[in-house]
C-alpha positions in Angstrom: -28.7 17.3 -9.6 -31.2 20.4 -10.2 -31.5 21.3 -6.7 -28.1 22.7 -6.6 -27.4 26.4 -7.5 -25.2 26.6 -10.2 -23.3 29.4 -9.1 -22.1 27.6 -6.2 -20.9 24.8 -8.2 -19.3 27.1 -10.5 -17.5 28.7 -7.9 -16.7 25.5 -6.2 -15.0 24.2 -9.2 -13.0 27.0 -9.8 -11.5 26.6 -6.3 -10.8 23.1 -7.1 -9.1 23.8 -10.6 -6.7 26.8 -8.9 -5.6 25.3 -5.4 -2.7 23.3 -5.8 -3.5 21.6 -2.4 -6.3 19.8 -4.4 -3.9 17.2 -5.5 -4.4 15.2 -2.7 -6.6 12.0 -2.7 -10.1 12.2 -1.7 -9.6 10.2 1.7 -7.0 12.9 2.7 -9.5 15.9 2.3 -12.3 14.3 3.9 -11.7 12.9 7.6 -13.6 10.9 9.6 -16.2 12.5 11.9 -14.5 12.7 15.4 -16.6 10.4 17.2 -16.3 12.7 20.5 -17.7 15.4 18.3 -20.8 13.6 17.3 -24.0 14.9 19.1 -26.4 11.8 19.0 -29.9 13.1 18.0 -32.0 10.0 18.9 -34.1 10.0 21.6 -33.3 6.7 22.7 -30.5 5.5 24.8 -29.6 2.2 23.0 -26.7 2.1 20.6 -27.6 1.0 16.9 -25.4 -1.9 15.5 -26.0 -2.5 11.5 -25.4 -6.1 12.5 -28.4 -6.4 14.5 -30.6 -4.1 12.6 -34.4 -4.9 12.1 -34.9 -3.6 8.5 -38.2 -3.0 6.9 -38.4 -3.3 3.0 -41.4 -1.9 1.2 -42.2 -0.9 -2.4 -43.4 3.0 -2.3 -46.1 2.4 -5.2 -47.8 -0.2 -3.2 -47.6 0.8 0.2 -49.4 3.9 1.3 -51.0 6.4 -1.3 -49.8 9.8 0.5 -50.4 12.1 -2.5 -53.3 11.4 -4.8 -52.2 14.2 -7.1 -49.2 12.1 -8.4 -51.5 9.2 -9.0 -51.2 9.7 -13.1 -48.2 11.4 -14.8 -46.4 10.9 -17.3 -49.1 9.5 -19.6 -48.8 6.3 -17.7 -52.2 5.3 -18.7 -52.2 2.2 -20.6 -54.4 -0.9 -19.4 -51.8 -3.2 -17.6 -51.8 -6.7 -16.4 -53.0 -7.6 -13.0 -50.7 -5.4 -10.5 -48.2 -4.1 -13.2 -49.0 -0.5 -13.2 -48.8 2.3 -10.7 -50.9 1.9 -7.8 -50.5 5.4 -6.2 -48.3 4.6 -3.2 -45.5 7.1 -2.8 -43.0 9.0 -0.5 -45.3 11.1 1.4 -47.3 7.7 2.2 -44.1 6.5 3.8 -43.6 9.5 5.8 -47.1 9.5 7.2 -46.3 6.0 8.5 -43.3 6.9 10.1 -44.7 10.0 11.5 -47.7 7.9 13.0 -45.0 5.7 14.9 -46.1 2.5 12.8 -42.5 1.5 12.2 -41.6 2.4 15.7 -44.2 0.4 17.4 -43.0 -2.5 14.8 -39.4 -2.4 16.1 -38.3 -1.2 12.7 -34.5 0.6 12.7 -33.5 0.7 9.2 -35.8 1.2 6.3 -35.2 0.0 2.9 -37.1 1.2 0.0 -36.9 0.2 -4.0 -35.3 2.5 -5.8 -37.0 5.9 -6.2 -35.2 7.5 -9.4 -37.0 8.2 -12.7 -38.3 5.2 -14.4 -38.7 4.5 -18.3 -41.7 6.4 -19.2 -43.6 3.7 -21.3 -44.5 0.2 -20.4 -43.7 -3.0 -21.9 -45.3 -6.3 -22.7 -43.8 -9.5 -21.2 -46.2 -11.5 -21.9 -48.2 -10.8 -18.8 -49.6 -7.5 -20.1 -48.3 -4.1 -20.3 -45.9 -3.5 -17.5 -45.0 -0.3 -16.1 -41.7 0.3 -13.7 -43.6 0.7 -10.4 -40.9 -1.4 -8.9 -38.2 0.9 -9.6 -35.5 -1.1 -11.2 -35.8 0.4 -14.9 -33.8 3.4 -14.2 -34.4 6.2 -16.9 -32.5 9.1 -15.0 -30.6 8.5 -11.8 -30.4 12.4 -11.3 -34.2 12.8 -10.7 -36.8 11.4 -8.6 -39.9 9.6 -10.4 -42.8 11.7 -10.2 -45.0 9.0 -9.4 -43.3 8.5 -6.3 -43.0 12.0 -5.3 -40.1 14.6 -5.5 -36.6 15.3 -4.2 -37.7 17.5 -1.6 -40.3 14.7 -0.4 -37.1 12.2 -0.6 -35.2 14.8 1.7 -38.1 14.8 4.2 -38.6 10.9 4.4 -34.9 10.8 5.5 -35.2 13.7 8.0 -38.2 12.1 9.6 -36.9 8.8 9.5 -33.9 9.9 11.2 -35.8 11.9 14.0 -37.5 8.5 14.8 -34.0 6.6 14.7 -34.9 4.9 11.5 -31.7 4.5 9.0 -32.6 4.6 5.3 -31.3 2.2 3.4 -31.2 3.4 -0.8 -31.8 0.6 -3.2 -29.4 1.1 -6.1 -28.8 -0.4 -9.7 -25.8 0.1 -11.6 -26.3 -3.0 -13.7 -29.0 -1.8 -16.3 -30.9 0.7 -17.8 -34.6 0.3 -18.3 -36.1 -1.5 -21.3 -36.0 0.4 -24.6 -39.4 1.7 -25.5 -40.5 4.6 -28.1 -40.3 6.8 -25.2 -37.1 5.7 -23.6 -34.2 5.1 -26.4 -31.4 3.0 -26.1 -28.3 4.6 -25.0 -25.1 4.4 -27.5 -23.2 1.1 -27.5 -20.2 2.7 -25.8 -22.6 2.9 -22.6 -24.5 -0.5 -22.9 -24.9 -4.1 -24.7 -28.1 -5.4 -25.8 -27.0 -9.2 -26.1 -26.0 -11.7 -25.5 -28.4 -12.7 -23.0 -26.6 -14.3 -19.4 -26.2 -18.0 -19.4 -24.8 -18.5 -16.2 -22.4 -21.3 -17.1 -19.6 -19.2 -15.7 -18.4 -15.5 -14.4 -18.4 -14.1 -17.9 -21.4 -15.4 -18.9 -23.1 -14.0 -15.7 -21.3 -10.4 -16.1 -20.9 -9.7 -19.3 -24.2 -9.8 -20.5 -28.4 -8.8 -20.5 -30.2 -10.2 -17.6 -33.4 -10.6 -19.5 -34.4 -9.6 -23.5 -34.5 -5.8 -24.1 -32.8 -4.9 -20.9 -29.7 -3.1 -21.7 -26.6 -3.9 -19.9 -24.2 -1.1 -18.4 -20.8 -1.8 -19.9 -19.4 -1.9 -16.3 -16.1 -3.3 -17.3 -15.3 -0.6 -19.2 -12.9 2.2 -18.7 -13.4 4.1 -21.9 -14.3 7.8 -21.1 -17.5 8.4 -22.8 -19.7 11.4 -23.4 -23.0 11.4 -21.8 -26.2 9.6 -23.9 -27.9 12.1 -26.3 -31.0 11.3 -24.9 -30.1 12.3 -21.4 -28.6 15.7 -22.4 -31.6 16.3 -24.3 -34.0 15.4 -21.3 -31.7 17.8 -19.0 -31.9 20.5 -21.7 -35.4 20.3 -21.6 -35.8 20.5 -18.0 -33.3 23.4 -17.5 -30.8 21.8 -15.7 -28.0 20.8 -18.5 -25.3 23.3 -17.3 -25.9 22.6 -13.5 -25.7 18.7 -14.1 -22.6 19.2 -16.3 -20.6 21.5 -13.8 -21.5 19.0 -11.2 -19.7 16.2 -13.5 -17.0 18.5 -13.8 -16.5 18.8 -10.0 -16.7 15.1 -9.1 -14.3 14.1 -11.7 -12.0 16.4 -10.9 -12.2 16.0 -7.0 -12.0 12.4 -7.4 -9.5 11.5 -10.4 -11.7 8.9 -11.5 -12.3 8.2 -15.2 -15.6 9.3 -17.2 -16.6 5.8 -17.8 -20.1 4.6 -17.6 -20.0 3.2 -14.2 -18.4 6.4 -13.0 -21.2 8.5 -13.9 -23.6 6.3 -12.1 -21.5 6.2 -9.0 -21.3 10.0 -9.1 -25.3 10.2 -9.5 -25.8 7.7 -6.7 -23.5 9.3 -4.1 -25.0 12.5 -4.3 -28.2 11.3 -2.6 -25.8 10.5 0.3 -23.7 13.6 0.1 -26.7 16.0 -0.2 -29.4 14.0 1.8 -27.4 11.7 4.8 -28.6 8.4 3.3 -27.6 5.6 5.9 -26.6 2.9 3.4 -27.1 1.0 0.0 -29.0 -2.1 -0.7 -27.1 -2.9 -4.1 -28.9 -4.8 -6.8 -27.7 -7.5 -8.9 -24.5 -7.9 -7.1 -23.1 -10.9 -9.3 -23.8 -9.1 -12.6 -21.4 -6.5 -12.0 -17.4 -6.8 -11.7 -16.6 -6.5 -8.3 -14.0 -3.9 -8.5 -16.7 -1.6 -9.7 -18.6 -2.5 -6.0 -15.5 -1.4 -4.3 -15.1 2.1 -6.1 -19.0 2.6 -5.2 -18.5 1.5 -1.3 -15.3 4.0 -1.1 -17.2 6.8 -3.0 -20.1 6.4 -0.4 -18.5 6.3 2.3 -16.6 9.5 1.8 -19.8 11.0 0.7 -21.2 10.0 4.2 -18.3 11.5 5.9 -18.5 14.6 4.1 -22.4 15.0 4.7 -21.6 14.4 8.6 -18.8 17.0 8.2 -21.1 19.4 6.6 -24.4 18.6 8.7 -22.9 18.0 12.7 -26.3 18.8 14.3 -27.9 16.0 12.6 -25.7 13.1 12.9 -26.8 9.9 14.0 -23.8 8.2 15.7 -20.5 7.3 14.5 -21.5 4.2 12.5 -19.8 4.2 8.7 -22.0 4.0 5.4 -23.4 0.6 5.3 -23.5 -1.7 2.0 -25.8 -4.7 2.0 -25.9 -6.6 -1.4 -28.2 -8.6 -3.3 -26.1 -11.5 -4.3 -29.1 -13.7 -6.1 -28.2 -17.2 -4.6 -25.7 -16.2 -2.1 -26.1 -18.8 0.9 -24.5 -18.6 4.3 -23.5 -22.3 4.0 -20.8 -20.6 1.1 -19.4 -18.6 4.3 -17.5 -15.8 2.3 -17.8 -16.8 -1.1 -19.9 -17.1 -4.4 -19.1 -19.9 -6.7 -19.5 -19.4 -10.5 -18.5 -22.5 -11.4 -15.1 -21.7 -12.7 -14.4 -18.7 -10.3 -15.3 -17.9 -6.5 -15.9 -14.1 -5.6 -15.3 -12.8 -2.2 -17.7 -9.9 -2.2 -17.2 -9.2 1.0 -13.9 -8.0 0.4 -15.0 -5.5 -2.4 -17.0 -3.0 -0.2 -20.0 -5.0 1.1 -20.5 -5.1 4.9 -23.6 -7.4 4.5 -25.2 -9.9 1.8 -28.5 -11.4 1.6 -28.9 -15.1 2.5 -31.0 -16.8 0.3 -30.6 -20.0 2.2 -32.5 -18.8 5.3 -36.0 -19.8 4.2 -34.8 -23.6 3.6 -33.2 -23.5 6.7 -36.3 -22.1 8.2 -38.3 -25.1 7.4 -36.0 -28.1 8.1 -34.2 -27.1 11.0 -35.5 -26.6 14.6 -34.8 -22.9 16.6 -31.7 -24.3 18.3 -30.2 -25.9 15.1 -31.1 -22.5 13.0 -29.6 -20.2 15.9 -26.3 -22.2 16.5 -25.8 -22.8 12.7 -26.3 -18.7 12.1 -24.2 -17.9 15.4 -21.2 -20.1 14.4 -20.8 -18.8 10.9 -21.2 -15.2 11.9 -18.8 -15.6 14.9 -15.9 -17.3 12.8 -16.1 -17.0 9.3 -18.0 -13.4 8.8 -16.6 -11.7 12.1 -17.2 -8.1 11.4 -19.2 -8.9 8.5 -23.3 -10.0 8.4 -26.1 -11.6 6.4 -29.7 -10.5 5.9 -32.4 -13.1 6.5 -36.1 -12.8 5.1 -39.1 -15.2 4.8 -40.7 -13.2 1.9 -39.4 -10.8 -0.7 -40.6 -9.0 -3.9 -39.1 -11.5 -6.3 -38.8 -15.0 -4.5 -41.9 -17.2 -5.9 -41.1 -19.7 -3.4 -40.6 -18.1 -0.2 -40.8 -19.6 3.6 -44.8 -19.4 4.1 -46.4 -18.4 0.9 -49.7 -19.5 2.0 -49.5 -17.6 5.1 -50.1 -20.5 7.3 -47.0 -19.9 9.6 -47.1 -16.2 10.5 -46.3 -16.5 13.8 -43.2 -19.0 13.2 -42.1 -16.7 10.3 -41.8 -13.5 12.9 -40.3 -15.9 15.8 -37.6 -17.6 13.5 -36.8 -14.2 11.5 -36.8 -11.8 14.2 -34.6 -14.0 16.7 -32.2 -15.6 14.2 -28.5 -14.1 14.6 -27.7 -11.4 11.6 -30.1 -8.8 10.4 -34.0 -9.7 9.6 -35.7 -8.2 6.7 -39.2 -7.5 7.1 -41.1 -7.6 3.7 -43.9 -5.2 3.8 -47.3 -7.2 5.0 -45.4 -10.0 6.8 -46.6 -8.4 9.7 -50.2 -8.1 8.8 -50.4 -11.3 6.5 -50.8 -9.6 3.4 -51.6 -12.0 0.5 -48.9 -13.4 -1.7 -51.7 -15.2 -4.0 -53.4 -12.8 -5.8 -55.9 -14.0 -8.3 -55.2 -12.7 -12.0 -51.9 -11.6 -11.2 -49.0 -13.8 -12.9 -45.3 -14.2 -11.8 -43.8 -11.7 -9.3 -46.6 -9.5 -9.6 -48.5 -11.4 -6.9 -45.8 -11.0 -4.4 -46.4 -7.1 -4.9 -50.0 -6.7 -4.0 -51.1 -3.7 -2.0 -50.6 -3.2 1.7 -53.2 -4.9 3.6 -54.2 -1.8 6.0 -57.8 -2.7 5.6 -57.1 -5.7 7.3 -56.1 -4.2 10.7 -59.9 -3.9 11.4 -59.6 -7.4 12.0 -59.0 -9.0 15.3 -56.6 -11.8 13.8 -54.6 -9.5 12.2 -54.4 -6.9 15.2 -53.2 -10.3 17.2 -50.5 -10.9 14.3 -49.1 -7.6 14.6 -49.0 -7.6 18.2 -46.8 -10.5 17.9 -44.4 -9.1 15.1 -44.3 -5.7 17.3 -43.3 -7.4 20.6 -40.5 -9.3 19.0 -39.4 -6.7 16.9 -39.2 -4.1 19.6 -37.2 -6.3 21.6 -34.9 -7.0 19.1 -34.4 -3.4 18.3 -33.8 -2.6 21.9 -31.3 -5.4 21.9 -28.3 -5.8 19.4 -27.5 -8.8 21.2 -30.6 -10.6 19.5 -28.6 -10.0 15.7 -25.3 -9.2 16.4 -24.6 -11.1 19.8 -23.4 -14.6 20.8 -25.7 -17.2 21.2 -25.9 -20.1 23.6 -28.3 -22.6 24.6 -29.0 -22.6 28.1 -31.8 -25.9 28.2 -32.8 -27.6 25.5 -35.9 -28.7 27.5 -37.8 -26.6 28.3 -35.9 -24.3 25.3 -34.1 -21.5 26.8 -31.1 -19.5 25.6 -29.1 -16.5 25.8 -27.7 -13.7 23.4 -25.1 -11.6 24.8 -22.9 -8.5 23.1 -20.1 -7.1 24.6 -18.0 -4.7 22.2 -16.7 -1.0 22.1 -18.4 -0.5 25.8 -21.5 -2.0 24.7 -22.7 -4.8 27.3 -26.2 -6.0 26.1 -27.7 -9.5 27.5 -30.7 -10.8 27.2 -32.7 -14.4 27.8 -35.3 -16.1 25.8 -37.5 -19.1 25.9 -39.7 -20.4 23.4 -42.3 -23.1 23.1 -42.5 -22.8 27.0 -46.3 -23.7 27.6 -48.7 -21.5 29.1 -48.9 -20.8 32.8 -46.0 -21.1 35.1 -42.5 -21.6 33.8 -39.0 -21.2 35.4 -36.0 -20.2 33.5 -32.2 -20.3 34.6 -30.8 -17.2 33.8 -27.6 -17.0 35.6 -25.2 -16.9 32.8 -26.6 -13.5 32.0 -28.2 -11.7 35.1 -27.3 -12.2 38.8 -29.4 -12.8 42.1 -31.4 -9.7 42.8 -31.7 -8.7 39.5 -35.4 -7.6 38.5 -36.2 -8.5 35.0 -39.2 -8.1 32.7 -40.7 -10.7 30.2 -41.4 -7.9 27.5 -43.8 -10.5 25.7 -46.2 -10.7 28.8 -45.1 -7.7 30.8 -44.5 -9.5 33.8 -41.3 -8.6 36.1 -39.5 -11.2 38.6 -36.6 -11.4 40.5 -33.4 -13.6 40.0 -33.3 -16.0 42.7 -30.9 -18.8 42.7 -29.9 -18.3 39.4 -33.6 -18.2 38.1 -36.8 -16.5 37.4 -40.2 -17.6 37.7 -42.8 -16.1 35.1 -46.3 -16.5 34.9 -48.0 -15.6 31.7 -50.4 -16.9 29.4 -48.0 -16.9 26.3 -45.2 -19.6 25.3 -42.8 -16.9 24.6 -40.8 -15.2 27.3 -38.4 -12.4 26.2 -36.2 -11.4 29.6 -34.4 -8.1 29.7 -33.2 -5.9 32.9 -36.1 -4.0 34.1 -34.9 -0.4 33.5 
């Protein structure tokens, strides 16, 4: 990457090739950070546990415009279909919202941003008008940040500012494909990509060795053939004055890892650079089922080694002893499938190939047909048996799900309650908390899901009230890993009261929650978690009470009670 000094790289390379001791494996060279030497830099005393995280997913271009000077770059000025061009949002806008406490107040402790690497320069017409790569999934150069999103220094600051607030960063990564071919974005050589056939999804082969859609070149991830860099990429780097630096870095990476110079391994190098240099905390991996599972295992291994290297080089910035986290978008994966995805002719356990977590596409259906106890107990059972040590990510809306849980935004409170209190990781999609419309006049296809964040609606009382609901539940979830990662147990069916407890690695966290209780005075049994004499606080209403005879009595105007020990 261009920000590293060429002289330093050459020096490191000369050391690598001259030292006989460097024949050791990468894992032998880089040891895991000793937990006893880690000095947490968060201001909170609450341990962060990935399996209980509250993740916020946003599209940088649609969230907040923090730097109008980068709105029109690379001559991306063609007229586009509705919401199919760059709207102006950028990394600086995200930083501003981190700094003003928006995510903290929402209880967010992990931030997933769409891919920020440089995108194709031209647009394509998919029958919906010209479309630019505002979404970030049409890569042109994995080693650079797209100027519409900002700069490498902006990304570096984003990570640093997020970490200061105790927020982890999930980087969205793509290995499966480049961006579409245009006059400004030539196709790469045929030892790098295939342009046909299109996927038919009849079996494993027709879901992996194929292009997702027309004119979306598919990286030959199955190939172990050593290849030269695409001519277009070499020309680009040369024109930008960083060819020598990039080539030197590649020499170091392949000498250090012993990996072959195959297409997939080049991209793995480019993606892990961001972890090694910036301390990115995890990946959200795109199009998992369209790439051989062994590729993901290598990516995960190299990312974990890169994260350990960053920790070793930045001991004063280390947040905790958590390992690098890998979350995958295995389209169609369901918690009902437990650990496996079925291609028809083959079942694959992606959890065994480097993934810590998979997005659960089943949640919206379960949330519609199951009551709270059925939903919570179902997810608890799977996570505490088949998926011990792993997890899932639940969502109610996303950037490419045209049939979300609540497209009309008529169940926004229920969305928050079910999403944020269900076992597993919760993924809040930008605007869930503010009722951002998912039905935009004139927008076709997934563009309607990707409108600009409705900041202007925060002036409305009804939006403020909705946001407050999401904030209360979100902060309670963030403060208690037991909610997402702990064990669920129903205490009583009527009134509906349940507990969540997490006891592992010296952490002892427990809460009691009541739903649909009615307004006014309510009494909840809590003796499975708390003792007589304990003072508890209902964080939803702010009321406190002392446990007597195994119960507490709360008087509030709300039907929800969120009980924790008063600090």
